[in-house]
Backbone as CSV, one residue per row, in Angstrom:
resi,resn,N_x,N_y,N_z,CA_x,CA_y,CA_z,C_x,C_y,C_z
1,MET,-36.520,20.146,27.750,-36.989,21.023,26.700,-35.783,21.551,25.936
2,LYS,-35.805,21.415,24.636,-34.713,21.883,23.789,-34.961,23.317,23.357
3,SER,-33.874,24.039,23.220,-33.934,25.410,22.742,-33.538,25.439,21.274
4,GLU,-34.393,25.994,20.434,-34.081,26.081,19.007,-32.855,26.947,18.777
5,THR,-32.737,28.025,19.533,-31.594,28.917,19.387,-30.297,28.206,19.750
6,MET,-30.307,27.466,20.845,-29.096,26.752,21.251,-28.730,25.696,20.221
7,GLU,-29.719,24.994,19.694,-29.440,23.980,18.670,-28.851,24.622,17.419
8,GLU,-29.338,25.788,17.049,-28.800,26.508,15.889,-27.356,26.930,16.146
9,HIS,-27.066,27.412,17.351,-25.692,27.783,17.711,-24.765,26.576,17.653
10,ARG,-25.232,25.445,18.128,-24.411,24.234,18.093,-24.056,23.854,16.655
11,LYS,-25.019,24.024,15.737,-24.765,23.700,14.333,-23.698,24.606,13.733
12,LYS,-23.611,25.839,14.226,-22.637,26.804,13.698,-21.325,26.807,14.489
13,ALA,-21.209,25.899,15.424,-20.006,25.852,16.264,-18.807,25.398,15.443
14,PRO,-17.613,25.859,15.821,-16.407,25.459,15.094,-16.164,23.949,15.214
15,ILE,-15.541,23.410,14.194,-15.229,21.984,14.197,-14.000,21.727,15.062
16,LYS,-13.004,22.585,14.948,-11.737,22.385,15.656,-11.767,23.104,17.010
17,VAL,-11.488,22.350,18.055,-11.340,22.912,19.395,-10.011,22.399,19.940
18,SER,-9.146,23.315,20.303,-7.830,22.962,20.835,-7.868,23.028,22.364
19,CYS,-7.477,21.930,23.004,-7.563,21.836,24.461,-6.192,21.624,25.094
20,GLY,-6.094,22.040,26.348,-4.911,21.798,27.151,-5.327,21.289,28.519
21,VAL,-4.442,20.526,29.145,-4.716,19.954,30.461,-3.543,20.256,31.380
22,ILE,-3.867,20.720,32.582,-2.864,20.972,33.621,-3.268,20.203,34.864
23,THR,-2.400,19.318,35.308,-2.604,18.617,36.571,-1.736,19.286,37.615
24,LEU,-2.340,19.665,38.730,-1.593,20.227,39.847,-1.430,19.155,40.903
25,SER,-0.187,18.792,41.167,0.094,17.751,42.150,1.546,17.861,42.584
26,ASP,1.752,18.143,43.855,3.116,18.197,44.363,3.818,16.859,44.194
27,SER,3.137,15.761,44.490,3.783,14.445,44.425,4.025,13.990,42.989
28,LYS,3.054,14.170,42.088,3.232,13.708,40.709,4.248,14.559,39.956
29,SER,4.378,15.814,40.290,5.313,16.676,39.576,6.762,16.378,39.944
30,LYS,7.013,15.685,41.052,8.374,15.372,41.487,8.981,14.214,40.715
31,ASP,8.168,13.259,40.306,8.663,12.067,39.633,8.432,12.203,38.132
32,LYS,9.366,12.846,37.447,9.209,13.152,36.022,9.068,11.906,35.145
33,LYS,9.692,10.797,35.514,9.637,9.600,34.683,8.262,8.947,34.716
34,GLU,7.632,8.986,35.857,6.370,8.262,36.022,5.143,9.170,36.023
35,GLU,5.354,10.483,36.005,4.244,11.401,36.222,3.037,11.161,35.326
36,LYS,3.236,11.035,34.042,2.100,10.908,33.137,1.435,9.542,33.245
37,ASN,2.174,8.531,33.660,1.586,7.210,33.845,0.721,7.143,35.094
38,THR,1.069,7.907,36.121,0.343,7.838,37.389,-0.740,8.897,37.518
39,ASP,-0.844,9.768,36.540,-1.839,10.840,36.588,-3.172,10.332,36.047
40,ILE,-3.893,9.618,36.886,-5.160,8.999,36.474,-6.165,10.052,36.010
41,SER,-6.316,11.112,36.781,-7.307,12.137,36.427,-6.920,12.895,35.168
42,GLY,-5.669,13.297,35.081,-5.208,13.999,33.881,-5.352,13.143,32.639
43,ASN,-5.016,11.864,32.755,-5.145,10.955,31.616,-6.603,10.731,31.226
44,TYR,-7.487,10.706,32.205,-8.904,10.555,31.881,-9.376,11.760,31.059
45,ILE,-9.009,12.954,31.509,-9.389,14.164,30.763,-8.841,14.089,29.339
46,LEU,-7.552,13.775,29.215,-6.923,13.676,27.892,-7.671,12.716,26.984
47,ASN,-7.939,11.536,27.482,-8.580,10.510,26.657,-9.992,10.901,26.250
48,LYS,-10.753,11.483,27.160,-12.121,11.903,26.814,-12.100,13.038,25.792
49,LEU,-11.196,14.004,25.980,-11.115,15.116,25.038,-10.701,14.643,23.656
50,LYS,-9.758,13.712,23.589,-9.252,13.223,22.302,-10.334,12.509,21.489
51,GLU,-11.409,12.078,22.132,-12.502,11.441,21.397,-13.200,12.417,20.456
52,LYS,-13.149,13.725,20.774,-13.890,14.717,19.989,-13.062,15.924,19.555
53,TYR,-11.982,16.195,20.268,-11.250,17.441,20.067,-9.748,17.185,19.983
54,GLU,-9.000,18.250,19.778,-7.548,18.171,19.779,-7.033,18.482,21.180
55,VAL,-6.034,17.745,21.627,-5.352,18.067,22.882,-3.919,18.412,22.493
56,ASN,-3.573,19.673,22.618,-2.287,20.158,22.136,-1.291,20.455,23.246
57,SER,-1.697,20.325,24.499,-0.768,20.599,25.595,-1.219,19.865,26.853
58,TYR,-0.229,19.325,27.570,-0.493,18.600,28.814,0.694,18.815,29.737
59,LYS,0.414,19.313,30.936,1.480,19.590,31.899,1.087,19.082,33.276
60,ILE,2.083,18.624,34.004,1.914,18.296,35.415,2.852,19.219,36.182
61,ILE,2.264,19.979,37.090,3.046,20.967,37.828,2.759,20.838,39.321
62,PRO,3.657,21.350,40.160,3.369,21.368,41.596,2.307,22.423,41.911
63,ASP,1.770,22.358,43.100,0.769,23.340,43.541,1.473,24.666,43.848
64,GLU,1.820,25.368,42.798,2.518,26.656,42.910,1.828,27.682,42.025
65,LYS,1.453,28.799,42.614,0.727,29.848,41.907,1.454,30.308,40.646
66,ASP,2.734,30.644,40.763,3.486,31.164,39.617,3.557,30.155,38.476
67,GLN,3.731,28.881,38.799,3.788,27.858,37.753,2.433,27.657,37.082
68,LEU,1.356,27.778,37.856,0.027,27.658,37.269,-0.230,28.810,36.299
69,ILE,0.069,30.019,36.720,-0.142,31.172,35.837,0.718,31.046,34.586
70,LYS,1.977,30.664,34.745,2.863,30.502,33.578,2.329,29.423,32.646
71,SER,1.865,28.319,33.176,1.323,27.238,32.338,0.101,27.707,31.563
72,ILE,-0.777,28.451,32.211,-1.960,28.992,31.533,-1.540,29.960,30.435
73,GLU,-0.625,30.873,30.744,-0.153,31.846,29.748,0.512,31.142,28.567
74,ASP,1.314,30.107,28.848,1.959,29.343,27.775,0.921,28.709,26.865
75,MET,-0.104,28.113,27.459,-1.132,27.467,26.648,-1.899,28.486,25.814
76,ILE,-2.181,29.632,26.383,-2.871,30.676,25.620,-2.013,31.124,24.440
77,SER,-0.711,31.259,24.658,0.183,31.660,23.567,0.286,30.583,22.489
78,GLU,-0.058,29.336,22.830,-0.085,28.226,21.875,-1.461,28.087,21.214
79,ASP,-2.327,29.076,21.392,-3.672,29.097,20.813,-4.572,27.977,21.319
80,ILE,-4.423,27.619,22.576,-5.336,26.666,23.193,-6.652,27.398,23.453
81,ASP,-7.757,26.778,23.070,-9.077,27.389,23.255,-9.637,27.150,24.657
82,ILE,-9.436,25.924,25.163,-10.044,25.533,26.431,-9.008,24.784,27.257
83,ILE,-8.840,25.215,28.504,-7.877,24.614,29.419,-8.645,23.939,30.553
84,PHE,-8.231,22.722,30.873,-8.776,22.010,32.023,-7.681,21.881,33.067
85,THR,-8.002,22.222,34.304,-7.078,21.946,35.395,-7.726,20.921,36.308
86,THR,-6.878,20.092,36.896,-7.348,19.121,37.870,-6.394,19.137,39.050
87,GLY,-6.967,19.157,40.237,-6.162,19.171,41.453,-6.001,20.572,42.025
88,GLY,-5.642,20.602,43.295,-5.382,21.873,43.961,-6.611,22.689,44.284
89,THR,-7.784,22.047,44.319,-9.026,22.792,44.551,-9.570,22.632,45.966
90,GLY,-8.887,21.868,46.789,-9.384,21.601,48.141,-9.204,22.793,49.075
91,ILE,-9.308,22.514,50.356,-9.196,23.590,51.342,-7.900,23.498,52.138
92,GLY,-6.985,22.647,51.704,-5.699,22.530,52.375,-4.798,23.720,52.070
93,SER,-3.764,23.853,52.854,-2.872,25.004,52.702,-2.138,25.011,51.358
94,ARG,-1.925,23.872,50.729,-1.226,23.803,49.438,-2.185,23.913,48.249
95,ASP,-3.473,23.945,48.487,-4.468,24.015,47.411,-4.637,25.462,46.962
96,ILE,-4.063,25.801,45.794,-4.014,27.198,45.341,-4.733,27.440,44.007
97,THR,-5.296,26.401,43.420,-5.836,26.543,42.072,-6.951,27.586,41.999
98,ILE,-7.929,27.467,42.834,-9.096,28.351,42.731,-8.711,29.804,43.006
99,GLU,-7.960,30.028,44.060,-7.554,31.400,44.388,-6.708,32.009,43.271
100,THR,-5.939,31.193,42.597,-5.085,31.688,41.522,-5.886,32.014,40.276
101,ILE,-6.708,31.086,39.812,-7.378,31.336,38.538,-8.544,32.313,38.647
102,GLU,-9.206,32.351,39.790,-10.328,33.289,39.896,-9.871,34.740,39.767
103,THR,-8.633,35.016,40.142,-8.128,36.389,39.975,-7.879,36.708,38.498
104,LEU,-7.738,35.682,37.663,-7.530,35.887,36.231,-8.834,36.087,35.470
105,PHE,-9.910,35.495,35.957,-11.171,35.478,35.214,-11.657,36.887,34.876
106,GLU,-11.985,37.057,33.604,-12.668,38.261,33.144,-14.184,38.054,33.239
107,LYS,-14.588,36.796,33.081,-15.984,36.389,33.234,-15.983,35.021,33.874
108,GLU,-16.910,34.816,34.788,-17.026,33.526,35.446,-18.247,32.791,34.905
109,LEU,-18.109,31.486,34.711,-19.241,30.651,34.309,-19.716,29.900,35.545
110,LYS,-20.519,30.560,36.348,-20.941,30.006,37.630,-21.723,28.709,37.485
111,GLY,-22.397,28.563,36.364,-23.219,27.369,36.155,-22.434,26.074,36.255
112,PHE,-21.175,26.082,35.806,-20.389,24.854,35.872,-20.225,24.396,37.315
113,GLY,-19.773,25.285,38.178,-19.585,24.927,39.585,-20.893,24.554,40.265
114,GLU,-21.956,25.273,39.917,-23.258,24.994,40.523,-23.755,23.601,40.131
115,ILE,-23.666,23.276,38.845,-24.097,21.953,38.392,-23.204,20.879,38.998
116,PHE,-21.901,21.125,39.010,-20.947,20.168,39.561,-21.287,19.848,41.019
117,ARG,-21.510,20.885,41.828,-21.826,20.659,43.240,-23.187,19.996,43.420
118,SER,-24.153,20.359,42.594,-25.472,19.736,42.681,-25.389,18.234,42.400
119,LYS,-24.692,17.878,41.337,-24.555,16.463,41.001,-23.711,15.724,42.048
120,THR,-22.712,16.392,42.588,-21.904,15.788,43.651,-22.758,15.550,44.890
121,TYR,-23.608,16.501,45.207,-24.503,16.348,46.356,-25.430,15.144,46.167
122,GLU,-25.938,14.987,44.947,-26.806,13.839,44.662,-26.079,12.518,44.919
123,GLU,-24.795,12.476,44.614,-24.017,11.245,44.766,-23.432,11.062,46.164
124,LEU,-22.934,12.151,46.766,-22.154,12.034,48.003,-22.771,12.687,49.232
125,GLY,-23.807,13.451,49.041,-24.391,14.158,50.171,-23.625,15.424,50.505
126,SER,-23.643,15.780,51.790,-23.125,17.082,52.202,-21.625,17.252,52.002
127,GLY,-20.896,16.200,51.709,-19.477,16.335,51.379,-19.252,17.207,50.157
128,ALA,-20.307,17.452,49.392,-20.217,18.304,48.200,-19.793,19.728,48.536
129,ILE,-19.964,20.143,49.781,-19.564,21.510,50.131,-18.057,21.711,50.013
130,LEU,-17.305,20.618,49.992,-15.852,20.723,49.824,-15.441,21.008,48.385
131,SER,-16.356,20.826,47.449,-16.017,21.018,46.040,-15.975,22.492,45.684
132,ARG,-14.863,22.890,45.090,-14.729,24.274,44.657,-14.504,24.341,43.149
133,ALA,-15.082,23.401,42.416,-14.972,23.412,40.956,-15.486,24.743,40.420
134,THR,-14.823,25.255,39.392,-15.220,26.537,38.825,-14.815,26.611,37.365
135,ALA,-15.302,27.633,36.678,-14.942,27.866,35.278,-15.041,29.356,34.992
136,GLY,-14.247,29.795,34.037,-14.295,31.193,33.644,-13.502,31.439,32.379
137,VAL,-13.543,32.699,31.943,-12.882,33.119,30.714,-11.721,34.039,31.061
138,TYR,-10.598,33.778,30.411,-9.400,34.609,30.545,-8.757,34.716,29.168
139,LYS,-8.625,35.933,28.658,-8.020,36.179,27.344,-8.641,35.304,26.251
140,LYS,-9.973,35.285,26.217,-10.731,34.513,25.219,-10.410,33.023,25.253
141,THR,-9.998,32.553,26.420,-9.747,31.131,26.655,-10.611,30.703,27.827
142,LEU,-11.265,29.583,27.691,-12.107,29.064,28.758,-11.277,28.141,29.640
143,ILE,-11.414,28.313,30.945,-10.686,27.485,31.903,-11.694,26.793,32.811
144,PHE,-11.591,25.465,32.866,-12.380,24.665,33.792,-11.441,24.113,34.848
145,SER,-11.783,24.296,36.119,-10.967,23.745,37.211,-11.800,22.763,38.008
146,MET,-11.234,21.561,38.143,-11.932,20.476,38.823,-11.037,19.880,39.899
147,PRO,-11.643,19.254,40.882,-10.846,18.520,41.872,-10.015,17.437,41.193
148,GLY,-9.074,16.890,41.935,-8.152,15.912,41.379,-8.608,14.472,41.430
149,SER,-9.699,14.176,42.087,-10.115,12.777,42.179,-10.660,12.298,40.833
150,PRO,-10.408,11.043,40.494,-10.923,10.521,39.219,-12.444,10.663,39.080
151,ASN,-13.195,10.414,40.136,-14.656,10.551,40.043,-15.073,11.986,39.781
152,ALA,-14.382,12.943,40.390,-14.700,14.357,40.160,-14.423,14.745,38.713
153,VAL,-13.329,14.257,38.179,-12.964,14.559,36.797,-13.980,13.943,35.834
154,LYS,-14.392,12.724,36.097,-15.397,12.080,35.249,-16.687,12.891,35.246
155,LEU,-17.095,13.353,36.408,-18.295,14.165,36.498,-18.118,15.482,35.741
156,GLY,-17.024,16.175,35.995,-16.797,17.473,35.366,-16.769,17.386,33.850
157,ILE,-16.065,16.410,33.323,-15.993,16.242,31.866,-17.375,15.909,31.302
158,SER,-18.125,15.073,32.010,-19.451,14.697,31.507,-20.384,15.909,31.403
159,ILE,-20.178,16.891,32.237,-21.014,18.100,32.210,-20.740,18.935,30.962
160,VAL,-19.479,19.010,30.520,-19.112,19.978,29.479,-18.689,19.394,28.139
161,ILE,-18.397,18.124,28.058,-17.769,17.559,26.856,-18.547,17.861,25.574
162,ASP,-19.841,17.818,25.624,-20.634,18.034,24.410,-20.870,19.507,24.096
163,GLU,-20.451,20.392,24.970,-20.684,21.828,24.769,-19.433,22.603,24.373
164,LEU,-18.287,21.955,24.296,-17.040,22.699,24.107,-16.997,23.490,22.804
165,ALA,-17.426,22.906,21.698,-17.418,23.644,20.429,-18.394,24.825,20.491
166,HIS,-19.527,24.609,21.097,-20.514,25.675,21.267,-19.944,26.795,22.138
167,LEU,-19.261,26.433,23.202,-18.638,27.430,24.067,-17.547,28.205,23.310
168,LYS,-16.756,27.488,22.512,-15.711,28.166,21.736,-16.334,29.184,20.790
169,LYS,-17.442,28.818,20.178,-18.118,29.756,19.262,-18.393,31.079,19.956
170,HIS,-18.925,31.005,21.172,-19.245,32.233,21.901,-17.994,32.957,22.387
171,LEU,-16.957,32.219,22.723,-15.701,32.831,23.167,-15.098,33.713,22.092
172,LYS,-15.199,33.285,20.863,-14.512,33.964,19.757,-15.356,35.072,19.129
173,GLU,-16.571,35.271,19.599,-17.433,36.330,19.052,-16.975,37.695,19.536
């Protein structure tokens, strides 16, 4: 069922959406020469976003809280509207993405994580409980955090790709 109000909002959505991508990976961040070539998930996000939007920033960083916060702050200062992170969402001791960004959120978009886990459950079964994908707003910037696996990134992008301009419209109100 379509919502007339939502369709009207989509029509009034901004044309330009500026995006940034942050890959968290201890191993990929060490090899500066090859990092962007071996970042399958980050490159998938970049390529999908470039089909419809601008991608103005891309970083690969280690799983370090301070570097993640600095990267987010840098992107916000560059007027990035929507930031995607991939990696660092697991339950291992080096996985710091969720704990770091959730403390920044002024508003959480719980629906993203809920839909992500529901669709993951449909595909993988109870292993979906390991997914800690989330989204929220920080300083009028939307942040989506997804696991680092290519399949997880494909799923996450498929959930939001067509809504980004609509989301930006509401962010800037």
